[in-house]
N, CA, C, O and the ligand as a Tripos MOL2 file, in Angstrom:
@<TRIPOS>MOLECULE
protein
  253   251    64     0     0
PROTEIN
NO_CHARGES

@<TRIPOS>ATOM
      1 N         -74.8650  -74.1400  101.5040 N.3       1 MET1
      2 CA        -74.8580  -74.9020  102.5610 C.3       1 MET1
      3 C         -75.5130  -74.2200  103.7980 C.2       1 MET1
      4 O         -75.0030  -73.1710  104.1900 O.2       1 MET1
      5 N         -76.4880  -74.6710  104.3790 N.am      2 ASP2
      6 CA        -77.1020  -74.1170  105.5470 C.3       2 ASP2
      7 C         -76.6650  -74.5690  106.8170 C.2       2 ASP2
      8 O         -76.6700  -75.7450  107.1790 O.2       2 ASP2
      9 N         -76.2820  -73.5860  107.4860 N.am      3 THR3
     10 CA        -75.5500  -73.8450  108.8350 C.3       3 THR3
     11 C         -76.8430  -73.8560  109.8140 C.2       3 THR3
     12 O         -77.8520  -73.1960  109.5620 O.2       3 THR3
     13 N         -76.7180  -74.5790  110.8210 N.am      4 VAL4
     14 CA        -77.8610  -74.7600  111.9610 C.3       4 VAL4
     15 C         -77.1350  -74.7230  113.3590 C.2       4 VAL4
     16 O         -75.9480  -75.0100  113.5150 O.2       4 VAL4
     17 N         -77.9320  -74.3640  114.2720 N.am      5 THR5
     18 CA        -77.2460  -74.6020  115.5360 C.3       5 THR5
     19 C         -77.1550  -76.0970  116.1740 C.2       5 THR5
     20 O         -77.9630  -76.9450  115.7940 O.2       5 THR5
     21 N         -76.4420  -76.3270  116.8730 N.am      6 LYS6
     22 CA        -76.3070  -77.7080  117.3900 C.3       6 LYS6
     23 C         -77.7260  -78.2580  117.8600 C.2       6 LYS6
     24 O         -78.1360  -79.3560  117.4840 O.2       6 LYS6
     25 N         -78.4330  -77.4380  118.6900 N.am      7 ASP7
     26 CA        -79.7660  -77.6790  118.9940 C.3       7 ASP7
     27 C         -80.7910  -78.2540  117.8880 C.2       7 ASP7
     28 O         -81.5060  -79.2410  118.0580 O.2       7 ASP7
     29 N         -80.7290  -77.4000  116.6370 N.am      8 GLU8
     30 CA        -81.5080  -77.7670  115.6270 C.3       8 GLU8
     31 C         -80.9550  -78.8020  114.9290 C.2       8 GLU8
     32 O         -81.6830  -79.5040  114.2270 O.2       8 GLU8
     33 N         -79.7400  -79.0150  115.0140 N.am      9 PHE9
     34 CA        -79.2380  -80.2330  114.1490 C.3       9 PHE9
     35 C         -79.6720  -81.4230  114.9910 C.2       9 PHE9
     36 O         -80.0620  -82.3890  114.3350 O.2       9 PHE9
     37 N         -79.6810  -81.5400  116.2850 N.am     10 GLU10
     38 CA        -80.0530  -82.6070  117.1770 C.3      10 GLU10
     39 C         -81.5370  -83.0030  116.9580 C.2      10 GLU10
     40 O         -81.9330  -84.1600  116.8210 O.2      10 GLU10
     41 N         -82.3900  -81.7530  116.9420 N.am     11 LYS11
     42 CA        -83.8960  -81.8030  116.8930 C.3      11 LYS11
     43 C         -84.1700  -82.6010  115.6140 C.2      11 LYS11
     44 O         -84.8120  -83.6500  115.5890 O.2      11 LYS11
     45 N         -83.5220  -81.8940  114.3700 N.am     12 GLN12
     46 CA        -83.8700  -82.6180  113.2170 C.3      12 GLN12
     47 C         -83.4250  -83.9330  113.0630 C.2      12 GLN12
     48 O         -84.1930  -84.6260  112.3960 O.2      12 GLN12
     49 N         -82.3290  -84.5360  113.5130 N.am     13 TYR13
     50 CA        -81.5400  -85.7340  113.4390 C.3      13 TYR13
     51 C         -82.5170  -86.7630  114.2040 C.2      13 TYR13
     52 O         -82.7310  -87.8780  113.7290 O.2      13 TYR13
     53 N         -83.0860  -86.3390  115.3890 N.am     14 CYS14
     54 CA        -84.1230  -87.2110  116.1040 C.3      14 CYS14
     55 C         -85.3820  -87.3530  115.4500 C.2      14 CYS14
     56 O         -85.9870  -88.4230  115.5030 O.2      14 CYS14
     57 N         -85.8660  -86.2750  114.7840 N.am     15 LYS15
     58 CA        -87.0640  -86.3290  113.9360 C.3      15 LYS15
     59 C         -86.7700  -87.2760  112.8110 C.2      15 LYS15
     60 O         -87.5750  -88.1750  112.5660 O.2      15 LYS15
     61 N         -85.8340  -87.1580  112.2140 N.am     16 ASN16
     62 CA        -85.6080  -87.9610  110.8410 C.3      16 ASN16
     63 C         -85.3220  -89.4940  111.2510 C.2      16 ASN16
     64 O         -85.3990  -90.3750  110.3940 O.2      16 ASN16
     65 N         -85.0200  -89.7550  112.4640 N.am     17 SER17
     66 CA        -84.6670  -91.0910  112.9250 C.3      17 SER17
     67 C         -85.7020  -91.6490  113.7510 C.2      17 SER17
     68 O         -85.6860  -92.8120  114.1560 O.2      17 SER17
     69 N         -86.7090  -90.7060  114.0230 N.am     18 GLY18
     70 CA        -87.6750  -91.2680  114.9210 C.3      18 GLY18
     71 C         -87.4070  -91.6760  116.4930 C.2      18 GLY18
     72 O         -88.0020  -92.5040  117.1840 O.2      18 GLY18
     73 N         -86.2510  -90.7650  116.8370 N.am     19 MET19
     74 CA        -85.8710  -91.0550  118.0700 C.3      19 MET19
     75 C         -86.1480  -89.8610  119.0740 C.2      19 MET19
     76 O         -86.1870  -88.7400  118.5680 O.2      19 MET19
     77 N         -86.3400  -89.9720  120.4040 N.am     20 SER20
     78 CA        -86.3660  -88.9290  121.3270 C.3      20 SER20
     79 C         -85.0390  -88.3880  121.6420 C.2      20 SER20
     80 O         -83.9910  -88.9320  121.2930 O.2      20 SER20
     81 N         -85.1130  -87.3770  122.2650 N.am     21 LYS21
     82 CA        -83.7350  -86.7130  122.4010 C.3      21 LYS21
     83 C         -82.8890  -87.5340  123.6520 C.2      21 LYS21
     84 O         -81.6720  -87.5270  123.8330 O.2      21 LYS21
     85 N         -83.8390  -88.1750  124.3770 N.am     22 GLU22
     86 CA        -83.3540  -88.9520  125.3950 C.3      22 GLU22
     87 C         -82.4680  -90.1330  124.8500 C.2      22 GLU22
     88 O         -81.3670  -90.4530  125.2970 O.2      22 GLU22
     89 N         -83.0920  -90.6810  123.8810 N.am     23 GLU23
     90 CA        -82.4950  -91.9490  123.3770 C.3      23 GLU23
     91 C         -81.0670  -91.4290  122.6160 C.2      23 GLU23
     92 O         -79.9960  -92.0320  122.6840 O.2      23 GLU23
     93 N         -81.3020  -90.1940  121.8920 N.am     24 TYR24
     94 CA        -80.1340  -89.9160  121.0820 C.3      24 TYR24
     95 C         -79.0100  -89.5750  122.0980 C.2      24 TYR24
     96 O         -77.8350  -89.7320  121.7670 O.2      24 TYR24
     97 N         -79.3030  -89.1720  123.1690 N.am     25 ASP25
     98 CA        -78.1190  -88.7520  124.1570 C.3      25 ASP25
     99 C         -77.3760  -90.1510  124.5720 C.2      25 ASP25
    100 O         -76.1610  -90.2930  124.7150 O.2      25 ASP25
    101 N         -78.3100  -91.0780  124.7190 N.am     26 GLN26
    102 CA        -77.6810  -92.3790  125.3440 C.3      26 GLN26
    103 C         -76.6720  -92.8890  124.4230 C.2      26 GLN26
    104 O         -75.6030  -93.3360  124.8380 O.2      26 GLN26
    105 N         -77.0000  -92.8320  123.0920 N.am     27 HIS27
    106 CA        -75.9260  -93.4110  121.9830 C.3      27 HIS27
    107 C         -75.0920  -92.4930  121.3060 C.2      27 HIS27
    108 O         -74.0250  -92.8670  120.8190 O.2      27 HIS27
    109 N         -75.5650  -91.0790  121.2170 N.am     28 SER28
    110 CA        -74.5650  -90.4410  120.2170 C.3      28 SER28
    111 C         -74.3040  -88.9110  120.9490 C.2      28 SER28
    112 O         -74.9290  -88.3760  121.8650 O.2      28 SER28
    113 N         -73.2870  -88.4990  120.2740 N.am     29 ILE29
    114 CA        -73.0280  -86.9220  120.8050 C.3      29 ILE29
    115 C         -72.9760  -86.2500  119.2840 C.2      29 ILE29
    116 O         -72.7790  -86.7970  118.1990 O.2      29 ILE29
    117 N         -73.2230  -84.8690  119.6130 N.am     30 THR30
    118 CA        -73.0800  -83.9490  118.2690 C.3      30 THR30
    119 C         -71.7930  -83.4520  118.2850 C.2      30 THR30
    120 O         -71.4410  -82.8990  119.3270 O.2      30 THR30
    121 N         -70.8660  -83.5340  117.2040 N.am     31 LEU31
    122 CA        -69.7440  -82.7830  117.2220 C.3      31 LEU31
    123 C         -69.4110  -81.8660  116.0670 C.2      31 LEU31
    124 O         -70.0330  -82.1560  115.0450 O.2      31 LEU31
    125 N         -68.7130  -80.9880  115.9790 N.am     32 PRO32
    126 CA        -68.5750  -80.0840  114.8120 C.3      32 PRO32
    127 C         -67.9650  -80.7150  113.8170 C.2      32 PRO32
    128 O         -66.9110  -81.3040  114.0520 O.2      32 PRO32
    129 N         -68.5000  -80.7040  112.5670 N.am     33 CYS33
    130 CA        -68.1260  -81.3390  111.4210 C.3      33 CYS33
    131 C         -67.6270  -80.3090  110.2840 C.2      33 CYS33
    132 O         -68.2500  -79.3170  109.9060 O.2      33 CYS33
    133 N         -66.3840  -80.7480  109.8230 N.am     34 GLN34
    134 CA        -65.8590  -79.9160  108.6320 C.3      34 GLN34
    135 C         -65.8740  -80.6990  107.4010 C.2      34 GLN34
    136 O         -65.0650  -80.3560  106.5380 O.2      34 GLN34
    137 N         -66.7280  -81.7980  107.1310 N.am     35 CYS35
    138 CA        -66.3200  -82.5540  105.9690 C.3      35 CYS35
    139 C         -66.9780  -81.7110  104.6620 C.2      35 CYS35
    140 O         -67.5170  -80.6070  104.7470 O.2      35 CYS35
    141 N         -66.8290  -82.3760  103.6350 N.am     36 GLU36
    142 CA        -67.0210  -81.5270  102.3120 C.3      36 GLU36
    143 C         -68.4550  -81.7430  101.9220 C.2      36 GLU36
    144 O         -68.9050  -81.0410  101.0160 O.2      36 GLU36
    145 N         -69.1810  -82.5850  102.4700 N.am     37 ALA37
    146 CA        -70.4510  -83.1050  102.0480 C.3      37 ALA37
    147 C         -71.4990  -81.9090  101.5400 C.2      37 ALA37
    148 O         -71.5590  -80.9860  102.3530 O.2      37 ALA37
    149 N         -72.1870  -81.7710  100.5680 N.am     38 ASP38
    150 CA        -72.9700  -80.7180  100.2210 C.3      38 ASP38
    151 C         -74.1270  -80.3530  101.0300 C.2      38 ASP38
    152 O         -74.6520  -79.2390  101.0150 O.2      38 ASP38
    153 N         -74.5560  -81.4990  101.8460 N.am     39 ASP39
    154 CA        -75.4160  -81.1790  102.9370 C.3      39 ASP39
    155 C         -75.0340  -81.2410  104.1910 C.2      39 ASP39
    156 O         -75.8550  -81.3880  105.0970 O.2      39 ASP39
    157 N         -73.7880  -81.1420  104.3930 N.am     40 CYS40
    158 CA        -73.2560  -80.9560  105.7730 C.3      40 CYS40
    159 C         -73.6660  -79.5550  106.1800 C.2      40 CYS40
    160 O         -73.5050  -78.5500  105.4870 O.2      40 CYS40
    161 N         -74.3000  -79.6150  107.5750 N.am     41 GLN41
    162 CA        -74.8440  -78.3750  108.2250 C.3      41 GLN41
    163 C         -74.0360  -78.0720  109.2810 C.2      41 GLN41
    164 O         -74.5260  -77.4410  110.2170 O.2      41 GLN41
    165 N         -72.6640  -78.4680  109.3140 N.am     42 GLY42
    166 CA        -71.5570  -78.1330  110.2810 C.3      42 GLY42
    167 C         -71.7310  -78.9780  111.5870 C.2      42 GLY42
    168 O         -71.1510  -78.5830  112.5980 O.2      42 GLY42
    169 N         -72.4360  -80.0320  111.6310 N.am     43 TRP43
    170 CA        -72.5570  -80.7840  112.6380 C.3      43 TRP43
    171 C         -72.6240  -82.2730  112.3760 C.2      43 TRP43
    172 O         -73.1480  -82.5510  111.2970 O.2      43 TRP43
    173 N         -72.2180  -83.2880  113.1040 N.am     44 ALA44
    174 CA        -72.3060  -84.5730  112.7100 C.3      44 ALA44
    175 C         -72.7110  -85.1750  114.2430 C.2      44 ALA44
    176 O         -72.4080  -84.6520  115.3150 O.2      44 ALA44
    177 N         -73.4720  -86.4070  114.0440 N.am     45 SER45
    178 CA        -73.8680  -87.2410  114.9480 C.3      45 SER45
    179 C         -72.9350  -88.4590  115.0950 C.2      45 SER45
    180 O         -72.7860  -89.2460  114.1600 O.2      45 SER45
    181 N         -72.3440  -88.5990  116.2090 N.am     46 VAL46
    182 CA        -71.2730  -89.7530  116.3100 C.3      46 VAL46
    183 C         -71.5750  -90.5850  117.3590 C.2      46 VAL46
    184 O         -72.1950  -90.1320  118.3210 O.2      46 VAL46
    185 N         -71.2090  -91.7990  117.3160 N.am     47 THR47
    186 CA        -71.5410  -92.8590  118.3520 C.3      47 THR47
    187 C         -70.7010  -92.3330  119.5090 C.2      47 THR47
    188 O         -69.5640  -91.9000  119.3240 O.2      47 THR47
    189 N         -71.3020  -92.3800  120.7460 N.am     48 ASN48
    190 CA        -70.8090  -91.9420  121.9760 C.3      48 ASN48
    191 C         -69.6950  -92.9210  122.4890 C.2      48 ASN48
    192 O         -69.8550  -93.4710  123.5780 O.2      48 ASN48
    193 N         -68.5780  -93.1530  121.7430 N.am     49 LYS49
    194 CA        -67.6460  -94.0830  122.2850 C.3      49 LYS49
    195 C         -66.2010  -93.4450  121.7900 C.2      49 LYS49
    196 O         -65.9830  -92.9480  120.6860 O.2      49 LYS49
    197 N         -65.2750  -93.5850  122.8850 N.am     50 PRO50
    198 CA        -63.9460  -92.7640  122.5660 C.3      50 PRO50
    199 C         -63.3900  -93.0860  121.3370 C.2      50 PRO50
    200 O         -62.8350  -92.0970  120.8590 O.2      50 PRO50
    201 N         -63.3080  -94.1550  120.5700 N.am     51 LEU51
    202 CA        -63.0200  -94.3970  119.2930 C.3      51 LEU51
    203 C         -63.7370  -93.6990  118.1460 C.2      51 LEU51
    204 O         -63.1840  -93.0970  117.2250 O.2      51 LEU51
    205 N         -65.0160  -93.8600  118.3250 N.am     52 PHE52
    206 CA        -65.5590  -93.1360  117.2120 C.3      52 PHE52
    207 C         -65.3510  -91.4790  117.2400 C.2      52 PHE52
    208 O         -65.2260  -90.7900  116.2270 O.2      52 PHE52
    209 N         -65.3400  -91.0430  118.4580 N.am     53 ILE53
    210 CA        -65.1670  -89.6810  118.6710 C.3      53 ILE53
    211 C         -63.7580  -89.1780  118.0170 C.2      53 ILE53
    212 O         -63.6320  -88.1860  117.2980 O.2      53 ILE53
    213 N         -62.6850  -90.1110  118.4370 N.am     54 LYS54
    214 CA        -61.4810  -89.7390  117.9990 C.3      54 LYS54
    215 C         -61.4130  -89.7410  116.5310 C.2      54 LYS54
    216 O         -60.8710  -88.7990  115.9520 O.2      54 LYS54
    217 N         -61.9510  -90.7830  115.8500 N.am     55 ILE55
    218 CA        -61.9770  -90.8870  114.2280 C.3      55 ILE55
    219 C         -62.6850  -89.6810  113.9460 C.2      55 ILE55
    220 O         -62.0640  -88.8480  113.2870 O.2      55 ILE55
    221 N         -63.8020  -89.4160  114.2860 N.am     56 HIS56
    222 CA        -64.3810  -88.1250  113.7700 C.3      56 HIS56
    223 C         -63.5410  -86.8850  113.7950 C.2      56 HIS56
    224 O         -63.3580  -86.2190  112.7770 O.2      56 HIS56
    225 N         -63.0160  -86.5670  114.9990 N.am     57 ASN57
    226 CA        -62.2880  -85.5480  115.0880 C.3      57 ASN57
    227 C         -61.0310  -85.4830  114.2060 C.2      57 ASN57
    228 O         -60.6760  -84.3940  113.7540 O.2      57 ASN57
    229 N         -60.2990  -86.6790  113.9270 N.am     58 GLU58
    230 CA        -59.1170  -86.6010  113.2770 C.3      58 GLU58
    231 C         -59.7140  -86.5840  111.7490 C.2      58 GLU58
    232 O         -58.9280  -86.0890  110.9420 O.2      58 GLU58
    233 N         -60.8210  -86.9830  111.2670 N.am     59 LEU59
    234 CA        -61.1820  -86.7530  109.8930 C.3      59 LEU59
    235 C         -62.0120  -85.4820  109.5690 C.2      59 LEU59
    236 O         -61.8900  -84.8810  108.5020 O.2      59 LEU59
    237 N         -62.7880  -85.1440  110.4720 N.am     60 TYR60
    238 CA        -63.6810  -84.0060  110.2560 C.3      60 TYR60
    239 C         -63.8800  -82.8720  111.3050 C.2      60 TYR60
    240 O         -64.7360  -81.9920  111.2190 O.2      60 TYR60
    241 N         -62.8920  -83.0280  112.3930 N.am     61 GLY61
    242 CA        -62.8280  -82.0250  113.3430 C.3      61 GLY61
    243 C         -62.4030  -80.8830  112.8420 C.2      61 GLY61
    244 O         -61.9690  -80.8530  111.6910 O.2      61 GLY61
    245 N         -62.4610  -79.7130  113.6550 N.am     62 SER62
    246 CA        -61.9020  -78.4560  113.0900 C.3      62 SER62
    247 C         -60.5040  -78.3070  113.3530 C.2      62 SER62
    248 O         -60.1160  -78.7270  114.4430 O.2      62 SER62
    249 N         -59.7610  -77.8520  112.6630 N.am     63 ARG63
    250 CA        -58.3290  -77.6900  112.6450 C.3      63 ARG63
    251 C         -57.8480  -76.3570  112.2790 C.2      63 ARG63
    252 O         -56.6400  -76.1270  112.2390 O.2      63 ARG63
    253 ZN        -70.1190  -82.9360  107.7650 Zn       64 ZN64
@<TRIPOS>BOND
     1     1     2 1
     2     2     3 1
     3     3     4 2
     4     3     5 am
     5     5     6 1
     6     6     7 1
     7     7     8 2
     8     7     9 am
     9     9    10 1
    10    10    11 1
    11    11    12 2
    12    11    13 am
    13    13    14 1
    14    14    15 1
    15    15    16 2
    16    15    17 am
    17    17    18 1
    18    18    19 1
    19    19    20 2
    20    19    21 am
    21    21    22 1
    22    22    23 1
    23    23    24 2
    24    23    25 am
    25    25    26 1
    26    26    27 1
    27    27    28 2
    28    27    29 am
    29    29    30 1
    30    30    31 1
    31    31    32 2
    32    31    33 am
    33    33    34 1
    34    34    35 1
    35    35    36 2
    36    35    37 am
    37    37    38 1
    38    38    39 1
    39    39    40 2
    40    39    41 am
    41    41    42 1
    42    42    43 1
    43    43    44 2
    44    43    45 am
    45    45    46 1
    46    46    47 1
    47    47    48 2
    48    47    49 am
    49    49    50 1
    50    50    51 1
    51    51    52 2
    52    51    53 am
    53    53    54 1
    54    54    55 1
    55    55    56 2
    56    55    57 am
    57    57    58 1
    58    58    59 1
    59    59    60 2
    60    59    61 am
    61    61    62 1
    62    62    63 1
    63    63    64 2
    64    63    65 am
    65    65    66 1
    66    66    67 1
    67    67    68 2
    68    67    69 am
    69    69    70 1
    70    70    71 1
    71    71    72 2
    72    71    73 am
    73    73    74 1
    74    74    75 1
    75    75    76 2
    76    75    77 am
    77    77    78 1
    78    78    79 1
    79    79    80 2
    80    79    81 am
    81    81    82 1
    82    82    83 1
    83    83    84 2
    84    83    85 am
    85    85    86 1
    86    86    87 1
    87    87    88 2
    88    87    89 am
    89    89    90 1
    90    90    91 1
    91    91    92 2
    92    91    93 am
    93    93    94 1
    94    94    95 1
    95    95    96 2
    96    95    97 am
    97    97    98 1
    98    98    99 1
    99    99   100 2
   100    99   101 am
   101   101   102 1
   102   102   103 1
   103   103   104 2
   104   103   105 am
   105   105   106 1
   106   106   107 1
   107   107   108 2
   108   107   109 am
   109   109   110 1
   110   110   111 1
   111   111   112 2
   112   111   113 am
   113   113   114 1
   114   114   115 1
   115   115   116 2
   116   115   117 am
   117   117   118 1
   118   118   119 1
   119   119   120 2
   120   119   121 am
   121   121   122 1
   122   122   123 1
   123   123   124 2
   124   123   125 am
   125   125   126 1
   126   126   127 1
   127   127   128 2
   128   127   129 am
   129   129   130 1
   130   130   131 1
   131   131   132 2
   132   131   133 am
   133   133   134 1
   134   134   135 1
   135   135   136 2
   136   135   137 am
   137   137   138 1
   138   138   139 1
   139   139   140 2
   140   139   141 am
   141   141   142 1
   142   142   143 1
   143   143   144 2
   144   143   145 am
   145   145   146 1
   146   146   147 1
   147   147   148 2
   148   147   149 am
   149   149   150 1
   150   150   151 1
   151   151   152 2
   152   151   153 am
   153   153   154 1
   154   154   155 1
   155   155   156 2
   156   155   157 am
   157   157   158 1
   158   158   159 1
   159   159   160 2
   160   159   161 am
   161   161   162 1
   162   162   163 1
   163   163   164 2
   164   163   165 am
   165   165   166 1
   166   166   167 1
   167   167   168 2
   168   167   169 am
   169   169   170 1
   170   170   171 1
   171   171   172 2
   172   171   173 am
   173   173   174 1
   174   174   175 1
   175   175   176 2
   176   175   177 am
   177   177   178 1
   178   178   179 1
   179   179   180 2
   180   179   181 am
   181   181   182 1
   182   182   183 1
   183   183   184 2
   184   183   185 am
   185   185   186 1
   186   186   187 1
   187   187   188 2
   188   187   189 am
   189   189   190 1
   190   190   191 1
   191   191   192 2
   192   191   193 am
   193   193   194 1
   194   194   195 1
   195   195   196 2
   196   195   197 am
   197   197   198 1
   198   198   199 1
   199   199   200 2
   200   199   201 am
   201   201   202 1
   202   202   203 1
   203   203   204 2
   204   203   205 am
   205   205   206 1
   206   206   207 1
   207   207   208 2
   208   207   209 am
   209   209   210 1
   210   210   211 1
   211   211   212 2
   212   211   213 am
   213   213   214 1
   214   214   215 1
   215   215   216 2
   216   215   217 am
   217   217   218 1
   218   218   219 1
   219   219   220 2
   220   219   221 am
   221   221   222 1
   222   222   223 1
   223   223   224 2
   224   223   225 am
   225   225   226 1
   226   226   227 1
   227   227   228 2
   228   227   229 am
   229   229   230 1
   230   230   231 1
   231   231   232 2
   232   231   233 am
   233   233   234 1
   234   234   235 1
   235   235   236 2
   236   235   237 am
   237   237   238 1
   238   238   239 1
   239   239   240 2
   240   239   241 am
   241   241   242 1
   242   242   243 1
   243   243   244 2
   244   243   245 am
   245   245   246 1
   246   246   247 1
   247   247   248 2
   248   247   249 am
   249   249   250 1
   250   250   251 1
   251   251   252 2
@<TRIPOS>SUBSTRUCTURE
     1 MET1         2 RESIDUE 1 A MET
     2 ASP2         6 RESIDUE 1 A ASP
     3 THR3        10 RESIDUE 1 A THR
     4 VAL4        14 RESIDUE 1 A VAL
     5 THR5        18 RESIDUE 1 A THR
     6 LYS6        22 RESIDUE 1 A LYS
     7 ASP7        26 RESIDUE 1 A ASP
     8 GLU8        30 RESIDUE 1 A GLU
     9 PHE9        34 RESIDUE 1 A PHE
    10 GLU10       38 RESIDUE 1 A GLU
    11 LYS11       42 RESIDUE 1 A LYS
    12 GLN12       46 RESIDUE 1 A GLN
    13 TYR13       50 RESIDUE 1 A TYR
    14 CYS14       54 RESIDUE 1 A CYS
    15 LYS15       58 RESIDUE 1 A LYS
    16 ASN16       62 RESIDUE 1 A ASN
    17 SER17       66 RESIDUE 1 A SER
    18 GLY18       70 RESIDUE 1 A GLY
    19 MET19       74 RESIDUE 1 A MET
    20 SER20       78 RESIDUE 1 A SER
    21 LYS21       82 RESIDUE 1 A LYS
    22 GLU22       86 RESIDUE 1 A GLU
    23 GLU23       90 RESIDUE 1 A GLU
    24 TYR24       94 RESIDUE 1 A TYR
    25 ASP25       98 RESIDUE 1 A ASP
    26 GLN26      102 RESIDUE 1 A GLN
    27 HIS27      106 RESIDUE 1 A HIS
    28 SER28      110 RESIDUE 1 A SER
    29 ILE29      114 RESIDUE 1 A ILE
    30 THR30      118 RESIDUE 1 A THR
    31 LEU31      122 RESIDUE 1 A LEU
    32 PRO32      126 RESIDUE 1 A PRO
    33 CYS33      130 RESIDUE 1 A CYS
    34 GLN34      134 RESIDUE 1 A GLN
    35 CYS35      138 RESIDUE 1 A CYS
    36 GLU36      142 RESIDUE 1 A GLU
    37 ALA37      146 RESIDUE 1 A ALA
    38 ASP38      150 RESIDUE 1 A ASP
    39 ASP39      154 RESIDUE 1 A ASP
    40 CYS40      158 RESIDUE 1 A CYS
    41 GLN41      162 RESIDUE 1 A GLN
    42 GLY42      166 RESIDUE 1 A GLY
    43 TRP43      170 RESIDUE 1 A TRP
    44 ALA44      174 RESIDUE 1 A ALA
    45 SER45      178 RESIDUE 1 A SER
    46 VAL46      182 RESIDUE 1 A VAL
    47 THR47      186 RESIDUE 1 A THR
    48 ASN48      190 RESIDUE 1 A ASN
    49 LYS49      194 RESIDUE 1 A LYS
    50 PRO50      198 RESIDUE 1 A PRO
    51 LEU51      202 RESIDUE 1 A LEU
    52 PHE52      206 RESIDUE 1 A PHE
    53 ILE53      210 RESIDUE 1 A ILE
    54 LYS54      214 RESIDUE 1 A LYS
    55 ILE55      218 RESIDUE 1 A ILE
    56 HIS56      222 RESIDUE 1 A HIS
    57 ASN57      226 RESIDUE 1 A ASN
    58 GLU58      230 RESIDUE 1 A GLU
    59 LEU59      234 RESIDUE 1 A LEU
    60 TYR60      238 RESIDUE 1 A TYR
    61 GLY61      242 RESIDUE 1 A GLY
    62 SER62      246 RESIDUE 1 A SER
    63 ARG63      250 RESIDUE 1 A ARG
    64 ZN64       253 GROUP 0 **** ****
């Protein structure tokens, strides 16, 4: 598993989805991720809404 910085993760994510960083920031935030996925880089892009953030932190947040 390769870990990257939050910045690198966001850059990569935007590139893969053809979004600018501004667009990304309007809809999403990047949170630490501790899921078991093989390709997980230690970060996850989460919809910027309280419910989504809460669910992510409960399932994959650091504990
Ligand atoms: Zn993950």
